[in-house]
C-alpha positions as CSV (number, residue, x, y, z in Angstrom):
1,M,265.3,99.4,-33.2
2,R,264.3,102.9,-33.6
3,I,264.4,102.6,-37.5
4,R,262.5,99.7,-37.4
5,K,259.8,101.4,-35.5
6,I,260.0,104.3,-38.1
7,I,259.9,101.9,-41.1
8,L,256.9,100.0,-39.2
9,G,255.0,103.3,-38.6
10,I,255.6,104.5,-42.3
11,G,254.4,101.1,-43.7
12,L,251.4,101.2,-41.3
13,G,250.4,104.7,-42.5
14,A,250.9,103.8,-46.1
15,S,248.5,100.8,-45.6
16,L,245.9,103.0,-43.8
17,A,246.3,105.6,-46.6
18,A,245.7,102.9,-49.3
19,A,242.7,101.6,-47.6
20,G,241.1,105.2,-47.5
21,C,241.8,105.8,-50.9
22,Y,240.3,102.2,-51.6
23,W,237.3,103.0,-49.7
24,W,236.9,106.5,-51.1
25,L,237.2,105.4,-54.6
26,L,234.7,102.5,-54.5
27,G,231.7,103.9,-53.1
28,K,232.9,105.8,-50.0
29,G,231.9,103.2,-47.5
30,G,228.2,102.5,-49.0
31,T,226.4,99.2,-49.1
32,E,226.5,99.0,-52.9
33,L,228.6,96.6,-54.3
34,R,229.9,97.1,-57.9
35,L,231.0,94.2,-60.0
36,E,232.4,94.2,-63.7
37,G,231.0,91.6,-66.0
38,T,227.9,90.9,-68.3
39,V,224.5,90.3,-67.4
40,E,222.6,87.9,-69.8
41,V,218.7,88.4,-70.0
42,Q,216.1,86.8,-72.2
43,E,213.6,89.2,-74.1
44,V,210.3,87.9,-74.2
45,R,207.5,89.3,-76.3
46,L,204.1,88.6,-74.9
47,G,201.0,88.8,-77.1
48,S,197.5,86.9,-77.3
49,K,196.3,84.5,-79.7
50,I,193.1,86.5,-80.0
51,G,192.5,90.2,-80.6
52,G,190.3,92.7,-78.6
53,R,189.9,95.8,-77.0
54,V,192.4,96.4,-73.7
55,A,190.0,96.4,-70.8
56,E,192.7,96.7,-68.0
57,V,196.4,97.2,-67.7
58,L,197.9,96.2,-64.4
59,I,201.4,97.1,-64.8
60,R,204.0,99.6,-65.7
61,E,207.2,99.8,-67.4
62,G,210.0,99.0,-65.0
63,D,207.5,96.8,-62.7
64,L,209.0,93.6,-61.4
65,V,206.4,91.0,-62.1
66,Q,206.2,87.6,-60.7
67,P,205.3,84.1,-62.7
68,G,201.6,83.9,-63.5
69,Q,201.0,87.5,-62.4
70,V,198.2,89.2,-64.6
71,L,199.7,92.0,-66.7
72,V,196.6,92.9,-69.1
73,H,192.9,92.0,-69.6
74,L,191.4,91.9,-73.2
75,E,187.9,92.4,-73.7
76,A,186.1,89.5,-75.6
77,P,182.2,89.9,-75.5
78,E,182.0,87.7,-78.7
79,L,183.7,84.9,-77.1
80,E,181.7,85.4,-73.9
81,A,178.5,85.0,-75.9
82,Q,179.5,82.1,-77.8
83,R,180.6,80.4,-74.4
84,E,177.0,81.2,-73.0
85,Q,175.4,79.7,-76.1
86,L,177.7,76.7,-75.9
87,L,176.8,76.3,-72.1
88,A,173.2,76.3,-73.1
89,R,173.7,73.8,-76.0
90,V,175.4,71.4,-73.7
91,Q,172.7,71.4,-71.1
92,A,170.1,71.1,-73.6
93,L,171.7,67.9,-75.2
94,S,172.7,66.6,-71.9
95,A,168.9,66.6,-70.9
96,A,167.7,65.3,-74.2
97,L,170.2,62.4,-74.0
98,E,169.2,61.7,-70.5
99,K,165.5,61.7,-71.4
100,M,166.5,59.3,-74.4
101,R,168.2,56.9,-72.0
102,S,165.6,57.2,-69.1
103,G,162.7,57.0,-71.3
104,A,163.3,53.8,-73.0
105,R,162.9,50.8,-70.5
106,A,163.1,47.9,-73.0
107,N,164.0,46.9,-76.7
108,A,160.3,47.1,-77.3
109,L,159.9,50.6,-76.1
110,L,163.1,51.7,-77.8
111,L,161.7,50.9,-81.2
112,Q,158.3,52.2,-80.4
113,N,159.5,55.7,-79.3
114,G,162.4,55.9,-82.0
115,N,165.0,55.9,-79.0
116,R,167.0,53.3,-81.1
117,P,170.7,52.8,-79.9
118,E,171.8,54.7,-83.0
119,D,169.9,57.6,-82.0
120,I,171.5,57.6,-78.6
121,A,174.9,57.4,-80.1
122,E,173.9,60.3,-82.3
123,A,172.9,62.3,-79.2
124,E,176.2,61.4,-77.3
125,A,178.3,62.6,-80.4
126,A,176.5,65.7,-80.6
127,L,177.0,66.3,-76.9
128,A,180.7,65.5,-77.3
129,E,180.9,67.9,-80.1
130,A,179.2,70.7,-78.1
131,R,181.5,70.1,-75.1
132,G,184.7,70.2,-77.5
133,K,183.4,73.5,-78.8
134,L,183.0,74.8,-75.2
135,H,186.4,73.8,-74.4
136,E,187.7,75.6,-77.4
137,V,186.1,78.8,-76.7
138,E,187.2,78.7,-72.9
139,A,190.7,78.3,-74.1
140,Q,190.4,81.3,-76.4
141,L,188.9,83.3,-73.2
142,R,192.1,82.6,-71.3
143,E,194.1,84.2,-73.8
144,A,192.2,87.5,-73.0
145,T,194.2,87.5,-69.9
146,L,197.9,88.1,-70.4
147,R,200.1,86.8,-67.6
148,A,203.9,86.8,-66.7
149,P,205.8,83.8,-68.0
150,G,208.2,84.1,-64.9
151,Q,209.9,86.7,-62.8
152,A,210.8,89.4,-65.1
153,V,211.1,93.2,-65.5
154,V,208.5,95.0,-67.8
155,E,210.5,96.7,-70.2
156,V,207.8,98.0,-72.8
157,L,204.2,98.2,-72.4
158,S,202.8,99.2,-75.8
159,V,199.1,99.4,-75.1
160,R,196.8,101.4,-72.9
161,K,193.2,101.0,-71.7
162,G,190.9,101.1,-74.7
163,D,193.5,100.3,-77.2
164,L,192.5,97.6,-80.0
165,V,195.2,94.9,-80.3
166,T,195.1,92.2,-83.2
167,P,195.9,88.6,-82.7
168,K,199.4,88.0,-82.1
169,Q,200.6,91.6,-81.5
170,T,203.2,92.1,-79.0
171,I,201.5,93.8,-75.8
172,V,204.3,93.6,-73.3
173,R,208.0,93.1,-73.7
174,V,209.6,91.8,-70.5
175,L,213.2,90.9,-69.5
176,R,214.1,87.8,-67.6
177,G,217.4,86.6,-66.3
178,G,219.1,84.3,-68.8
179,G,220.2,81.0,-67.3
């Protein structure tokens, strides 16, 4: 019986020693979990369809960014001026079309005032064209704001405020979890 207690004590001591070594070798009791394996990431290169001067940089390398977060703003004064011109053109064409429509009360007046259905159709087409160009310029202006495509880590930021970038130039490179 006494030998049995000695063997049990030696076994218990050896178990405690092994547990202590394991604890000491794998982080000394910290809260860190270490696992072996491969982490798959997806590299995403972000740029803009338009070029321009960098107005604002809102991130740094190593930052964790969220989906839709604004990363960089580009200046686009030419596009902003085009938008203002097109807004004014749309307003003027809308007013002219409304005047054509409300000014004609009868077919006789249509022919007399020159506001024939063909003229109204032409004015409607001009208005639709101006609205289409306005939507195109607004889409280009949205390209002046670079946003994160998803949750990611900024790996490389290749611009600073004041830099001039060309269309489709890589401005930021981020890493997202592959999956």
